[in-house]
N, CA, C and O atoms as CSV, one atom per row, in Angstrom:
chain,resi,resn,atom,element,x,y,z
A,1,MET,N,N,-26.023,-25.889,17.795
A,1,MET,CA,C,-24.534,-26.223,16.922
A,1,MET,C,C,-24.289,-25.360,15.953
A,1,MET,O,O,-23.271,-24.752,15.621
A,2,ALA,N,N,-25.360,-25.393,15.550
A,2,ALA,CA,C,-25.404,-24.544,13.895
A,2,ALA,C,C,-25.014,-22.823,14.364
A,2,ALA,O,O,-24.236,-22.090,13.753
A,3,GLU,N,N,-25.494,-22.607,15.125
A,3,GLU,CA,C,-25.044,-21.313,15.644
A,3,GLU,C,C,-23.672,-21.434,16.274
A,3,GLU,O,O,-23.113,-20.794,15.383
A,4,ALA,N,N,-22.732,-21.727,17.058
A,4,ALA,CA,C,-21.626,-21.685,17.179
A,4,ALA,C,C,-20.932,-22.133,16.010
A,4,ALA,O,O,-19.863,-21.524,15.979
A,5,THR,N,N,-21.042,-22.995,14.925
A,5,THR,CA,C,-20.089,-22.791,13.557
A,5,THR,C,C,-20.284,-21.407,13.088
A,5,THR,O,O,-19.310,-20.694,12.848
A,6,ALA,N,N,-21.976,-20.832,12.888
A,6,ALA,CA,C,-21.851,-19.778,12.147
A,6,ALA,C,C,-21.354,-18.493,12.844
A,6,ALA,O,O,-21.178,-17.442,12.228
A,7,ALA,N,N,-21.171,-18.621,13.966
A,7,ALA,CA,C,-20.925,-17.300,14.566
A,7,ALA,C,C,-19.492,-16.867,14.325
A,7,ALA,O,O,-19.371,-15.687,14.652
A,8,ALA,N,N,-18.281,-17.430,13.839
A,8,ALA,CA,C,-17.135,-16.841,13.344
A,8,ALA,C,C,-17.278,-16.299,12.180
A,8,ALA,O,O,-16.710,-15.233,11.946
A,9,PRO,N,N,-18.054,-16.917,11.234
A,9,PRO,CA,C,-17.889,-16.317,9.916
A,9,PRO,C,C,-18.731,-14.806,10.224
A,9,PRO,O,O,-18.209,-13.693,10.288
A,10,LEU,N,N,-20.112,-15.130,10.379
A,10,LEU,CA,C,-20.986,-13.976,10.879
A,10,LEU,C,C,-20.358,-12.859,11.421
A,10,LEU,O,O,-20.708,-11.726,11.091
A,11,ALA,N,N,-19.182,-13.132,12.472
A,11,ALA,CA,C,-18.780,-12.061,12.922
A,11,ALA,C,C,-17.895,-11.379,11.884
A,11,ALA,O,O,-18.132,-10.198,11.632
A,12,VAL,N,N,-16.794,-12.071,11.192
A,12,VAL,CA,C,-15.810,-11.639,10.118
A,12,VAL,C,C,-17.063,-11.014,9.125
A,12,VAL,O,O,-16.749,-9.839,8.935
A,13,LEU,N,N,-17.934,-11.211,8.643
A,13,LEU,CA,C,-18.816,-10.403,7.882
A,13,LEU,C,C,-19.290,-9.594,8.399
A,13,LEU,O,O,-19.849,-8.849,7.594
A,14,THR,N,N,-19.448,-9.121,9.939
A,14,THR,CA,C,-20.454,-7.981,10.390
A,14,THR,C,C,-18.942,-7.134,10.537
A,14,THR,O,O,-19.177,-5.934,10.398
A,15,ALA,N,N,-17.725,-7.344,10.733
A,15,ALA,CA,C,-16.869,-6.654,11.182
A,15,ALA,C,C,-16.696,-5.976,9.944
A,15,ALA,O,O,-17.011,-4.790,9.859
A,16,GLY,N,N,-16.035,-6.861,8.573
A,16,GLY,CA,C,-16.085,-6.364,7.080
A,16,GLY,C,C,-17.218,-5.199,6.413
A,16,GLY,O,O,-16.955,-4.224,5.709
A,17,ALA,N,N,-18.367,-5.609,6.836
A,17,ALA,CA,C,-19.240,-4.598,6.576
A,17,ALA,C,C,-19.455,-3.430,7.247
A,17,ALA,O,O,-20.030,-2.493,6.693
A,18,ALA,N,N,-18.907,-3.345,8.828
A,18,ALA,CA,C,-19.065,-2.117,9.781
A,18,ALA,C,C,-17.439,-1.594,8.443
A,18,ALA,O,O,-17.431,-0.624,7.686
A,19,GLY,N,N,-16.445,-2.530,8.598
A,19,GLY,CA,C,-15.264,-1.285,7.950
A,19,GLY,C,C,-15.573,-0.765,6.785
A,19,GLY,O,O,-15.594,0.454,6.612
A,20,ALA,N,N,-15.882,-1.733,5.740
A,20,ALA,CA,C,-16.584,-0.661,4.389
A,20,ALA,C,C,-17.558,0.662,4.467
A,20,ALA,O,O,-17.541,1.753,3.896
A,21,ALA,N,N,-18.391,0.066,5.419
A,21,ALA,CA,C,-19.373,1.171,5.286
A,21,ALA,C,C,-18.441,2.714,6.104
A,21,ALA,O,O,-18.779,3.893,6.003
A,22,TYR,N,N,-17.321,2.185,6.819
A,22,TYR,CA,C,-16.787,3.272,7.143
A,22,TYR,C,C,-15.657,3.898,6.336
A,22,TYR,O,O,-15.378,5.095,6.276
A,23,LEU,N,N,-15.024,2.823,5.695
A,23,LEU,CA,C,-14.285,3.235,4.685
A,23,LEU,C,C,-14.669,3.447,3.330
A,23,LEU,O,O,-13.801,3.552,2.464
A,24,TYR,N,N,-16.072,3.531,3.017
A,24,TYR,CA,C,-16.777,4.173,1.928
A,24,TYR,C,C,-16.433,5.845,2.044
A,24,TYR,O,O,-16.036,6.583,1.141
A,25,THR,N,N,-16.658,6.107,3.147
A,25,THR,CA,C,-16.863,7.318,3.471
A,25,THR,C,C,-15.593,8.037,3.524
A,25,THR,O,O,-15.633,9.256,3.361
A,26,THR,N,N,-14.212,7.330,3.773
A,26,THR,CA,C,-13.110,7.781,4.242
A,26,THR,C,C,-12.079,7.691,3.204
A,26,THR,O,O,-11.353,6.706,3.066
A,27,ASP,N,N,-12.034,8.797,2.444
A,27,ASP,CA,C,-10.918,8.382,1.334
A,27,ASP,C,C,-9.175,8.259,1.354
A,27,ASP,O,O,-8.452,9.242,1.187
A,28,PRO,N,N,-8.662,6.867,1.590
A,28,PRO,CA,C,-7.626,7.055,2.217
A,28,PRO,C,C,-6.547,7.332,1.326
A,28,PRO,O,O,-5.405,6.958,1.592
A,29,HIS,N,N,-6.914,8.158,-0.035
A,29,HIS,CA,C,-5.793,8.712,-0.774
A,29,HIS,C,C,-5.687,10.054,-0.024
A,29,HIS,O,O,-4.640,10.686,-0.164
A,30,GLN,N,N,-6.411,10.425,0.556
A,30,GLN,CA,C,-6.275,11.979,1.147
A,30,GLN,C,C,-5.578,12.299,2.675
A,30,GLN,O,O,-6.373,12.271,3.615
A,31,SER,N,N,-4.686,12.488,2.871
A,31,SER,CA,C,-3.940,12.557,3.924
A,31,SER,C,C,-4.916,13.004,5.187
A,31,SER,O,O,-5.933,13.679,5.026
A,32,GLY,N,N,-4.417,12.493,6.543
A,32,GLY,CA,C,-4.823,13.101,7.661
A,32,GLY,C,C,-6.295,12.213,8.221
A,32,GLY,O,O,-6.977,12.473,9.213
A,33,GLN,N,N,-6.472,11.189,7.288
A,33,GLN,CA,C,-7.596,10.142,7.459
A,33,GLN,C,C,-7.133,9.285,9.095
A,33,GLN,O,O,-6.013,9.165,9.592
A,34,PHE,N,N,-8.469,8.804,9.609
A,34,PHE,CA,C,-8.132,7.920,10.613
A,34,PHE,C,C,-8.359,6.744,10.238
A,34,PHE,O,O,-9.528,6.391,10.397
A,35,LEU,N,N,-7.376,5.687,9.610
A,35,LEU,CA,C,-6.955,4.813,8.995
A,35,LEU,C,C,-5.495,4.036,9.557
A,35,LEU,O,O,-4.470,4.717,9.531
A,36,PRO,N,N,-5.435,2.894,9.960
A,36,PRO,CA,C,-4.250,2.511,10.526
A,36,PRO,C,C,-3.334,2.276,9.272
A,36,PRO,O,O,-3.660,1.894,8.149
A,37,PRO,N,N,-1.961,2.645,9.824
A,37,PRO,CA,C,-0.986,2.635,8.905
A,37,PRO,C,C,-0.161,1.330,8.604
A,37,PRO,O,O,0.452,0.910,9.586
A,38,CYS,N,N,-0.044,0.719,7.629
A,38,CYS,CA,C,0.573,-0.778,7.614
A,38,CYS,C,C,2.098,-0.442,8.522
A,38,CYS,O,O,2.832,0.545,8.467
A,39,PRO,N,N,2.202,-1.722,9.359
A,39,PRO,CA,C,3.245,-1.458,9.939
A,39,PRO,C,C,4.447,-1.993,9.653
A,39,PRO,O,O,5.491,-1.848,10.289
A,40,PHE,N,N,4.216,-2.781,8.418
A,40,PHE,CA,C,5.467,-3.136,7.508
A,40,PHE,C,C,6.456,-2.143,7.007
A,40,PHE,O,O,7.679,-2.140,7.153
A,41,HIS,N,N,5.696,-1.315,6.396
A,41,HIS,CA,C,5.800,0.022,5.728
A,41,HIS,C,C,6.576,0.981,6.803
A,41,HIS,O,O,7.769,1.278,6.737
A,42,LEU,N,N,5.839,1.315,7.601
A,42,LEU,CA,C,5.979,1.810,8.819
A,42,LEU,C,C,7.672,1.817,9.610
A,42,LEU,O,O,8.298,2.779,10.055
A,43,VAL,N,N,8.076,0.270,9.551
A,43,VAL,CA,C,9.296,0.210,10.015
A,43,VAL,C,C,9.978,-0.012,8.873
A,43,VAL,O,O,10.970,0.704,9.004
A,44,THR,N,N,10.049,-0.500,7.950
A,44,THR,CA,C,11.234,-0.356,7.010
A,44,THR,C,C,10.743,0.549,5.879
A,44,THR,O,O,11.761,0.783,5.227
A,45,GLY,N,N,9.667,1.206,5.282
A,45,GLY,CA,C,9.933,2.268,4.577
A,45,GLY,C,C,9.362,1.675,3.254
A,45,GLY,O,O,8.756,2.330,2.406
A,46,LEU,N,N,9.707,0.026,3.182
A,46,LEU,CA,C,9.017,-0.328,1.730
A,46,LEU,C,C,7.693,-0.879,2.122
A,46,LEU,O,O,7.268,-0.977,3.273
A,47,LEU,N,N,6.887,-1.345,0.645
A,47,LEU,CA,C,5.536,-1.909,0.567
A,47,LEU,C,C,5.606,-3.192,0.848
A,47,LEU,O,O,6.569,-3.904,0.567
A,48,CYS,N,N,4.385,-3.625,1.530
A,48,CYS,CA,C,3.997,-5.253,1.916
A,48,CYS,C,C,3.132,-5.392,0.851
A,48,CYS,O,O,2.554,-4.465,0.282
A,49,PRO,N,N,3.022,-7.044,0.485
A,49,PRO,CA,C,2.406,-7.381,-0.436
A,49,PRO,C,C,0.905,-6.765,-0.584
A,49,PRO,O,O,0.338,-6.651,-1.671
A,50,ALA,N,N,0.277,-6.339,0.816
A,50,ALA,CA,C,-1.112,-5.913,0.936
A,50,ALA,C,C,-1.085,-4.421,0.826
A,50,ALA,O,O,-2.117,-3.808,0.551
A,51,CYS,N,N,0.125,-3.776,1.042
A,51,CYS,CA,C,0.173,-2.348,0.795
A,51,CYS,C,C,-0.499,-1.392,-0.569
A,51,CYS,O,O,-0.054,-1.097,-1.678
A,52,GLY,N,N,-1.741,-1.112,0.132
A,52,GLY,CA,C,-2.416,-0.203,-1.288
A,52,GLY,C,C,-3.692,-1.110,-1.259
A,52,GLY,O,O,-4.394,-1.082,-2.270
A,53,GLY,N,N,-4.070,-1.905,-0.226
A,53,GLY,CA,C,-4.919,-2.800,-0.196
A,53,GLY,C,C,-6.380,-1.740,0.557
A,53,GLY,O,O,-7.528,-2.167,0.440
A,54,THR,N,N,-6.200,-0.871,1.026
A,54,THR,CA,C,-7.349,-0.203,1.706
A,54,THR,C,C,-7.556,0.692,0.525
A,54,THR,O,O,-8.699,0.636,0.072
A,55,ARG,N,N,-6.819,1.416,-0.019
A,55,ARG,CA,C,-7.132,2.160,-1.062
A,55,ARG,C,C,-7.529,1.571,-2.138
A,55,ARG,O,O,-8.414,2.161,-2.757
A,56,MET,N,N,-7.099,0.449,-2.618
A,56,MET,CA,C,-7.761,-0.681,-3.687
A,56,MET,C,C,-9.478,-0.819,-3.279
A,56,MET,O,O,-10.346,-0.817,-4.152
A,57,VAL,N,N,-9.715,-0.912,-2.100
A,57,VAL,CA,C,-11.076,-1.344,-1.767
A,57,VAL,C,C,-11.880,-0.472,-1.792
A,57,VAL,O,O,-13.045,-0.754,-2.072
A,58,TYR,N,N,-11.492,0.891,-1.498
A,58,TYR,CA,C,-12.021,1.973,-1.478
A,58,TYR,C,C,-12.510,2.153,-2.868
A,58,TYR,O,O,-13.715,2.211,-3.115
A,59,ASP,N,N,-11.311,2.268,-4.055
A,59,ASP,CA,C,-11.679,2.563,-5.420
A,59,ASP,C,C,-12.415,1.695,-5.711
A,59,ASP,O,O,-13.431,2.262,-6.113
A,60,LEU,N,N,-12.603,0.225,-5.785
A,60,LEU,CA,C,-13.375,-0.730,-6.037
A,60,LEU,C,C,-15.080,-0.184,-5.251
A,60,LEU,O,O,-15.962,0.339,-5.933
A,61,MET,N,N,-15.151,-0.325,-4.477
A,61,MET,CA,C,-16.406,0.558,-3.875
A,61,MET,C,C,-16.768,1.869,-4.746
A,61,MET,O,O,-17.979,2.088,-4.719
A,62,HIS,N,N,-16.349,2.397,-5.181
A,62,HIS,CA,C,-16.615,3.637,-5.902
A,62,HIS,C,C,-16.489,3.765,-7.474
A,62,HIS,O,O,-16.785,4.729,-8.180
A,63,GLY,N,N,-15.895,2.357,-7.884
A,63,GLY,CA,C,-16.161,2.205,-9.143
A,63,GLY,C,C,-14.833,2.334,-10.199
A,63,GLY,O,O,-14.664,2.186,-11.410
A,64,HIS,N,N,-13.929,2.725,-8.945
A,64,HIS,CA,C,-12.722,2.984,-10.224
A,64,HIS,C,C,-11.637,1.996,-10.271
A,64,HIS,O,O,-10.547,1.950,-9.701
A,65,LEU,N,N,-12.167,1.299,-11.015
A,65,LEU,CA,C,-11.011,-0.073,-11.186
A,65,LEU,C,C,-9.813,-0.178,-11.719
A,65,LEU,O,O,-9.027,-1.098,-11.498
A,66,ALA,N,N,-9.568,1.085,-12.690
A,66,ALA,CA,C,-8.188,1.049,-13.055
A,66,ALA,C,C,-7.488,1.817,-11.879
A,66,ALA,O,O,-6.291,1.577,-11.722
A,67,GLN,N,N,-8.132,2.771,-10.980
A,67,GLN,CA,C,-7.285,3.145,-9.687
A,67,GLN,C,C,-6.950,2.090,-8.967
A,67,GLN,O,O,-5.890,2.132,-8.343
A,68,ALA,N,N,-7.787,0.927,-8.907
A,68,ALA,CA,C,-7.400,0.047,-7.759
A,68,ALA,C,C,-6.649,-1.154,-8.695
A,68,ALA,O,O,-6.077,-2.014,-8.026
A,69,TRP,N,N,-6.603,-1.269,-9.806
A,69,TRP,CA,C,-5.617,-1.532,-10.158
A,69,TRP,C,C,-4.173,-1.117,-10.269
A,69,TRP,O,O,-3.302,-1.856,-10.727
A,70,ALA,N,N,-3.973,0.065,-9.838
A,70,ALA,CA,C,-2.887,0.725,-9.807
A,70,ALA,C,C,-2.517,0.559,-8.300
A,70,ALA,O,O,-1.310,0.352,-8.177
A,71,ASP,N,N,-3.039,0.581,-7.390
A,71,ASP,CA,C,-3.027,0.365,-6.167
A,71,ASP,C,C,-2.392,-0.877,-5.700
A,71,ASP,O,O,-1.501,-0.977,-4.856
A,72,ASN,N,N,-3.064,-1.954,-6.471
A,72,ASN,CA,C,-2.331,-3.371,-6.117
A,72,ASN,C,C,-3.003,-4.239,-6.650
A,72,ASN,O,O,-4.112,-4.615,-6.271
A,73,ARG,N,N,-2.343,-4.664,-7.647
A,73,ARG,CA,C,-2.206,-5.373,-8.549
A,73,ARG,C,C,-2.816,-6.817,-8.414
A,73,ARG,O,O,-3.870,-7.297,-8.830
A,74,LEU,N,N,-1.697,-7.375,-7.628
A,74,LEU,CA,C,-2.044,-8.613,-6.866
A,74,LEU,C,C,-3.119,-8.810,-6.052
A,74,LEU,O,O,-4.117,-9.526,-6.128
A,75,LEU,N,N,-2.686,-7.984,-5.218
A,75,LEU,CA,C,-4.597,-8.198,-4.391
A,75,LEU,C,C,-6.026,-7.999,-4.882
A,75,LEU,O,O,-7.070,-8.302,-4.305
A,76,LEU,N,N,-5.814,-7.307,-6.318
A,76,LEU,CA,C,-6.826,-6.855,-6.827
A,76,LEU,C,C,-7.299,-8.458,-7.611
A,76,LEU,O,O,-8.455,-8.883,-7.620
A,77,LEU,N,N,-6.160,-9.134,-8.200
A,77,LEU,CA,C,-6.692,-10.617,-8.831
A,77,LEU,C,C,-6.827,-11.327,-7.476
A,77,LEU,O,O,-7.931,-11.872,-7.491
A,78,ALA,N,N,-6.251,-11.550,-6.397
A,78,ALA,CA,C,-6.651,-12.474,-5.543
A,78,ALA,C,C,-8.284,-12.204,-4.834
A,78,ALA,O,O,-9.047,-13.091,-4.454
A,79,ALA,N,N,-8.517,-10.784,-4.799
A,79,ALA,CA,C,-9.499,-10.978,-4.146
A,79,ALA,C,C,-10.876,-11.947,-4.162
A,79,ALA,O,O,-11.496,-12.428,-3.213
A,80,PRO,N,N,-11.125,-12.051,-5.683
A,80,PRO,CA,C,-12.432,-13.134,-5.881
A,80,PRO,C,C,-11.954,-14.642,-5.342
A,80,PRO,O,O,-12.844,-15.492,-5.352
A,81,PHE,N,N,-10.626,-15.057,-4.870
A,81,PHE,CA,C,-10.602,-15.993,-4.795
A,81,PHE,C,C,-10.846,-16.372,-2.847
A,81,PHE,O,O,-11.248,-17.339,-2.201
A,82,ALA,N,N,-10.234,-14.715,-2.458
A,82,ALA,CA,C,-10.916,-14.683,-0.938
A,82,ALA,C,C,-11.896,-14.367,-0.934
A,82,ALA,O,O,-12.358,-14.655,0.170
A,83,LEU,N,N,-12.742,-13.814,-1.635
A,83,LEU,CA,C,-14.052,-13.666,-1.384
A,83,LEU,C,C,-14.887,-14.984,-1.091
A,83,LEU,O,O,-15.649,-15.157,-0.140
A,84,ALA,N,N,-14.551,-15.963,-2.209
A,84,ALA,CA,C,-14.983,-17.188,-2.558
A,84,ALA,C,C,-14.607,-17.878,-1.352
A,84,ALA,O,O,-15.462,-18.762,-1.302
A,85,LEU,N,N,-13.881,-18.024,-0.372
A,85,LEU,CA,C,-13.741,-18.612,0.393
A,85,LEU,C,C,-14.038,-18.498,1.469
A,85,LEU,O,O,-14.220,-19.434,2.248
A,86,LEU,N,N,-14.209,-16.613,1.870
A,86,LEU,CA,C,-15.489,-16.181,2.960
A,86,LEU,C,C,-16.456,-16.983,2.904
A,86,LEU,O,O,-16.741,-17.703,3.861
A,87,ALA,N,N,-17.312,-16.991,1.442
A,87,ALA,CA,C,-18.817,-17.259,0.854
A,87,ALA,C,C,-18.903,-18.663,1.339
A,87,ALA,O,O,-19.989,-18.991,1.819
A,88,ARG,N,N,-17.802,-19.693,1.294
A,88,ARG,CA,C,-17.751,-21.033,1.483
A,88,ARG,C,C,-17.863,-21.432,2.889
A,88,ARG,O,O,-18.493,-22.430,3.239
A,89,TRP,N,N,-17.042,-20.383,3.959
A,89,TRP,CA,C,-17.256,-20.670,5.015
A,89,TRP,C,C,-18.629,-20.269,5.991
A,89,TRP,O,O,-19.134,-20.750,7.006
A,90,SER,N,N,-18.916,-19.160,5.124
A,90,SER,CA,C,-20.257,-18.535,5.578
A,90,SER,C,C,-21.284,-19.739,5.573
A,90,SER,O,O,-21.832,-20.329,6.504
A,91,TRP,N,N,-21.361,-19.913,4.067
A,91,TRP,CA,C,-22.398,-21.434,3.570
A,91,TRP,C,C,-22.123,-22.263,4.713
A,91,TRP,O,O,-23.046,-22.308,5.526
A,92,GLU,N,N,-21.147,-22.896,4.973
A,92,GLU,CA,C,-21.278,-23.948,5.721
A,92,GLU,C,C,-21.094,-24.135,7.308
A,92,GLU,O,O,-20.992,-25.100,8.065
A,93,GLY,N,N,-21.103,-22.509,7.457
A,93,GLY,CA,C,-21.476,-22.062,8.985
A,93,GLY,C,C,-22.590,-21.969,9.167
A,93,GLY,O,O,-22.918,-22.204,10.330
A,94,LEU,N,N,-23.484,-21.679,8.397
A,94,LEU,CA,C,-24.839,-21.298,8.512
A,94,LEU,C,C,-25.566,-22.446,8.402
A,94,LEU,O,O,-26.727,-22.289,8.780
A,95,ARG,N,N,-25.203,-23.957,7.875
A,95,ARG,CA,C,-25.624,-25.001,7.779
A,95,ARG,C,C,-25.239,-25.788,8.798
A,95,ARG,O,O,-25.828,-26.858,8.949
A,96,GLY,N,N,-24.341,-25.469,9.554
A,96,GLY,CA,C,-24.445,-25.839,11.108
A,96,GLY,C,C,-22.968,-26.752,11.067
A,96,GLY,O,O,-22.596,-27.676,11.790
A,97,ARG,N,N,-22.241,-26.015,9.792
A,97,ARG,CA,C,-21.148,-27.530,9.626
A,97,ARG,C,C,-19.651,-26.349,9.891
A,97,ARG,O,O,-19.753,-25.124,9.838
A,98,ARG,N,N,-18.514,-27.015,10.136
A,98,ARG,CA,C,-17.315,-26.359,10.603
A,98,ARG,C,C,-16.362,-26.621,9.155
A,98,ARG,O,O,-16.174,-27.696,8.584
A,99,TRP,N,N,-15.959,-25.570,8.868
A,99,TRP,CA,C,-15.351,-25.742,7.536
A,99,TRP,C,C,-13.989,-25.135,7.421
A,99,TRP,O,O,-13.936,-24.187,8.204
A,100,SER,N,N,-12.915,-25.280,6.799
A,100,SER,CA,C,-11.623,-24.481,6.797
A,100,SER,C,C,-10.799,-25.734,5.541
A,100,SER,O,O,-10.631,-26.954,5.542
A,101,PRO,N,N,-10.429,-24.493,4.497
A,101,PRO,CA,C,-9.824,-24.437,3.229
A,101,PRO,C,C,-8.357,-25.445,3.983
A,101,PRO,O,O,-7.827,-25.248,5.076
A,102,ARG,N,N,-8.048,-26.393,3.062
A,102,ARG,CA,C,-6.786,-27.204,3.277
A,102,ARG,C,C,-5.888,-26.858,1.665
A,102,ARG,O,O,-6.138,-26.873,0.460
A,103,LEU,N,N,-4.984,-26.624,2.385
A,103,LEU,CA,C,-3.739,-25.685,1.038
A,103,LEU,C,C,-2.929,-26.683,1.627
A,103,LEU,O,O,-2.587,-26.791,2.805
A,104,GLY,N,N,-2.496,-27.863,0.022
A,104,GLY,CA,C,-1.425,-28.373,0.353
A,104,GLY,C,C,-0.310,-27.627,0.657
A,104,GLY,O,O,-0.563,-26.494,1.066
A,105,ARG,N,N,1.315,-28.054,0.545
A,105,ARG,CA,C,2.592,-27.671,0.565
A,105,ARG,C,C,3.025,-26.820,-0.744
A,105,ARG,O,O,3.716,-25.802,-0.744
A,106,ARG,N,N,2.411,-27.527,-1.944
A,106,ARG,CA,C,2.673,-26.690,-3.025
A,106,ARG,C,C,2.105,-24.984,-3.050
A,106,ARG,O,O,2.587,-23.861,-3.194
A,107,THR,N,N,0.828,-25.599,-2.820
A,107,THR,CA,C,-0.247,-24.136,-2.971
A,107,THR,C,C,0.538,-23.348,-1.974
A,107,THR,O,O,0.698,-22.156,-2.236
A,108,GLN,N,N,1.049,-23.821,-0.877
A,108,GLN,CA,C,1.120,-22.390,0.137
A,108,GLN,C,C,2.702,-22.467,-0.170
A,108,GLN,O,O,3.232,-21.512,0.398
A,109,ALA,N,N,3.417,-23.055,-0.687
A,109,ALA,CA,C,4.561,-22.297,-1.293
A,109,ALA,C,C,4.439,-21.277,-2.369
A,109,ALA,O,O,4.842,-20.116,-2.305
A,110,ALA,N,N,3.804,-21.880,-3.411
A,110,ALA,CA,C,3.044,-20.905,-4.686
A,110,ALA,C,C,2.612,-19.864,-4.050
A,110,ALA,O,O,2.740,-18.883,-4.781
A,111,ILE,N,N,2.211,-19.623,-3.155
A,111,ILE,CA,C,1.274,-18.304,-2.223
A,111,ILE,C,C,2.597,-17.565,-1.718
A,111,ILE,O,O,2.837,-16.408,-2.065
A,112,LEU,N,N,3.462,-18.310,-0.858
A,112,LEU,CA,C,4.647,-17.510,-0.451
A,112,LEU,C,C,5.548,-16.884,-1.423
A,112,LEU,O,O,5.845,-15.692,-1.343
A,113,VAL,N,N,5.984,-17.655,-2.330
A,113,VAL,CA,C,6.585,-17.489,-3.329
A,113,VAL,C,C,6.301,-15.903,-4.255
A,113,VAL,O,O,6.953,-14.864,-4.352
A,114,THR,N,N,5.099,-16.339,-4.778
A,114,THR,CA,C,4.514,-14.898,-5.194
A,114,THR,C,C,4.324,-13.984,-4.444
A,114,THR,O,O,4.782,-12.890,-4.774
A,115,ALA,N,N,3.766,-14.077,-3.487
A,115,ALA,CA,C,3.973,-12.648,-2.109
A,115,ALA,C,C,5.431,-12.246,-1.991
A,115,ALA,O,O,5.637,-11.080,-1.652
A,116,VAL,N,N,6.213,-12.834,-2.160
A,116,VAL,CA,C,7.888,-12.205,-1.753
A,116,VAL,C,C,8.181,-11.474,-3.290
A,116,VAL,O,O,8.309,-10.275,-3.539
A,117,VAL,N,N,8.231,-12.496,-4.099
A,117,VAL,CA,C,8.330,-11.811,-5.453
A,117,VAL,C,C,7.555,-10.697,-6.152
A,117,VAL,O,O,7.767,-10.385,-7.324
A,118,TRP,N,N,6.587,-10.075,-5.319
A,118,TRP,CA,C,5.397,-9.243,-5.842
A,118,TRP,C,C,6.082,-8.365,-4.805
A,118,TRP,O,O,6.029,-7.192,-5.175
A,119,THR,N,N,6.706,-8.510,-3.638
A,119,THR,CA,C,6.935,-7.486,-2.987
A,119,THR,C,C,8.571,-7.107,-3.571
A,119,THR,O,O,9.185,-6.041,-3.536
A,120,VAL,N,N,8.806,-7.920,-3.894
A,120,VAL,CA,C,10.400,-7.465,-4.439
A,120,VAL,C,C,10.170,-7.015,-5.720
A,120,VAL,O,O,11.193,-6.565,-6.237
A,121,ALA,N,N,9.329,-6.984,-6.313
A,121,ALA,CA,C,9.183,-6.569,-7.698
A,121,ALA,C,C,8.432,-4.972,-7.185
A,121,ALA,O,O,9.060,-3.992,-7.587
A,122,ARG,N,N,7.365,-4.722,-6.479
A,122,ARG,CA,C,6.794,-3.528,-6.569
A,122,ARG,C,C,7.867,-2.117,-5.608
A,122,ARG,O,O,7.805,-0.888,-5.603
A,123,ASN,N,N,8.724,-3.092,-4.937
A,123,ASN,CA,C,9.765,-2.213,-4.076
A,123,ASN,C,C,10.931,-1.725,-4.985
A,123,ASN,O,O,11.441,-0.640,-4.705
A,124,LEU,N,N,11.470,-2.548,-6.221
A,124,LEU,CA,C,12.246,-2.308,-7.096
A,124,LEU,C,C,11.858,-1.611,-8.206
A,124,LEU,O,O,12.574,-0.774,-8.755
A,125,VAL,N,N,10.374,-2.020,-8.689
A,125,VAL,CA,C,10.313,-1.027,-10.089
A,125,VAL,C,C,9.431,0.119,-9.565
A,125,VAL,O,O,9.626,1.309,-9.811
A,126,GLY,N,N,8.233,-0.488,-8.659
A,126,GLY,CA,C,7.400,0.936,-7.939
A,126,GLY,C,C,6.095,0.516,-8.108
A,126,GLY,O,O,5.930,-0.473,-8.822
A,127,PRO,N,N,4.949,1.147,-7.515
A,127,PRO,CA,C,3.698,0.147,-7.227
A,127,PRO,C,C,3.058,0.083,-8.867
A,127,PRO,O,O,2.060,-0.595,-9.114
């Protein structure tokens, strides 16, 4: 039973580690890199709430905190929470337990409103 509940978080961690290893050697600030474009930006020409996330992660891995902040402030602030959720999911999976976070309606609404406001602000003011 523990193997089944641990499989999904371990697969996510493995894929994340492989992606991070590739990204570490691939500078997304340089054109011509083999990295997927943002579909929202590709279609609309606008920045989505996560645009700049790849550059942000690259900069964090290379110790450039100021540049990571410039790439995507909101995503940088949200990253520790996402990592904490991933850690908890992995921990529970390794212990043979299923776990999924429960977000109330107010929390969901707050996340949605924050993402929309961030998207509008960064497209009006700039990144």
